[in-house]
Phi, psi and omega in degrees: 000137182277159177292147178285142177273153180298320181297325178293319182291320181295335179284342183281154174284162182302315181295323178295321178296316179300318179296317179295323177296315179298317178298320180293322177297318178296317179296320179296321178298317179296319179295323178295319176298319178296323180293318181295321182275357177082016182265348184282124181262330182243089184286345179292340179298327178298317180295316180298316182295318179298319180289324176298317179298314180298319179298314181293320179294324178295313180293322177299315180295319178298317181295315179296321180293322179295323178294317181293316181288331179282343183279000000 
């Protein structure tokens, strides 16, 4: 799976971003378990997933901040 682009994340609604963040956290947890047990074949996926989560959290924070400052 490819990394999400910023433009793709910005098109999503706030709730959709939150759901994607939760799903990504769950996927990362599963990948970490696979890594510990030696079943993980593509360890680069952890790095991509971690950066996707950070990207989504940043955009979520920007959106929330814009709403507060705009109010």
